[in-house]
C-alpha positions in Angstrom: 0.0 0.0 0.0 2.8 2.5 1.0 4.8 1.4 -2.1 1.8 2.2 -4.4 1.2 5.5 -2.7 4.9 6.4 -2.9 5.1 5.5 -6.6 2.0 7.5 -7.4 3.5 10.5 -5.6 6.8 10.2 -7.4 5.1 9.9 -10.7 3.1 13.0 -10.0 6.2 15.0 -9.0 7.9 13.8 -12.2 5.0 14.8 -14.4 4.8 18.2 -12.8 8.6 18.7 -13.1 8.5 17.8 -16.9 5.6 20.2 -17.4 7.3 23.0 -15.5 10.6 22.6 -17.3 9.4 22.1 -20.8 5.8 23.3 -21.2 5.1 26.1 -18.7 4.3 29.3 -20.7 5.6 31.5 -17.9 9.1 30.2 -18.5 9.4 31.3 -22.1 12.3 33.5 -23.2 11.7 37.2 -23.0 12.6 38.0 -26.6 12.8 41.3 -28.5 9.8 43.6 -28.5 8.0 43.5 -31.9 4.7 45.3 -31.6 1.7 45.8 -29.3 -2.0 46.6 -29.6 -4.5 47.7 -26.9 -8.0 46.3 -26.8 -10.8 48.8 -27.9 -11.9 49.3 -24.3 -8.4 49.7 -23.0 -8.6 46.7 -20.6 -5.8 44.7 -22.2 -2.7 45.2 -24.2 -1.2 42.3 -26.2 2.6 42.7 -26.6 4.5 40.5 -29.1 8.1 39.5 -28.7 10.4 37.7 -31.1 12.6 34.9 -29.7 15.5 34.6 -32.1 16.6 31.0 -32.6 20.1 29.8 -33.2 21.6 27.0 -35.3 19.4 24.3 -33.7 16.2 26.3 -32.8 14.0 28.3 -35.1 12.6 31.7 -34.3 9.4 32.0 -32.3 6.8 34.7 -31.3 5.6 35.1 -27.7 2.4 37.0 -27.0 2.1 38.6 -23.5 -1.3 39.9 -22.3 -1.1 42.9 -20.0 -4.1 43.3 -17.6 -4.5 47.1 -17.0 -7.2 46.7 -14.4 -5.0 44.4 -12.3 -1.9 46.7 -11.9 -0.5 45.6 -15.3 -0.2 42.0 -14.4 1.0 39.9 -17.3 0.3 36.5 -18.7 1.8 34.7 -21.7 -1.0 33.7 -24.0 0.7 33.0 -27.3 3.7 30.9 -28.3 4.3 29.9 -31.9 7.4 28.4 -33.5 8.9 29.4 -36.9 7.5 32.9 -36.8 9.4 36.2 -37.0 6.7 38.8 -36.9 3.3 39.4 -35.3 0.1 40.8 -36.8 -2.2 41.7 -33.9 -5.8 42.7 -34.5 -8.5 43.1 -31.8 -11.9 41.8 -33.0 -13.7 43.2 -30.0 -13.0 44.0 -26.3 -12.2 40.3 -25.4 -11.2 38.7 -28.7 -7.8 39.1 -30.3 -6.3 37.6 -33.4 -2.5 37.1 -33.6 -1.0 35.8 -36.8 -4.3 34.3 -37.8 -5.1 32.6 -34.5 -8.1 33.9 -32.6 -8.1 33.9 -28.8 -10.8 34.9 -26.3 -8.9 36.7 -23.6 -8.1 36.3 -20.8 -8.7 32.5 -20.8 -7.6 31.2 -24.2 -4.0 30.5 -24.9 -2.1 29.1 -27.9 1.0 27.0 -27.6 2.3 25.1 -30.6 3.8 22.5 -28.3 0.3 21.4 -27.2 -1.1 20.7 -30.7 
C-alpha cells in the first residue's frame, strides 16, 4: 500500500517537473519587442516578442497579455514556432487575433507544443 502511494507521488512530481521545465508558458524566453496593440476598451494590451533562434532552434513569437485593471499583471497567451513577426488585431474587447489565431482573452492560450 505504501509502495503504491509512494510510486503515485513520485510519478506526480515527475509529471509536474516535466511540465514546469518544458511546457510552462511563464518560463518562455523574454525576446525582442516587436509590436503591441491595446483592446478597444483599454482593458488589455497584447505585446508580441520575437525569440531569435540559433543553429538548432528556429525563431518564435511570444504574446504577452497585460491586464491594465490588475496593476498591469502579465500572462503569456501565445507561443508559436517558426515565426518572426506578429500581426495583432483586436476583433472586440475580449477577442484578439494574432498571426491568424483567434483567442478569447483572458482565458484562451495558444502554444504550438500542445497541438
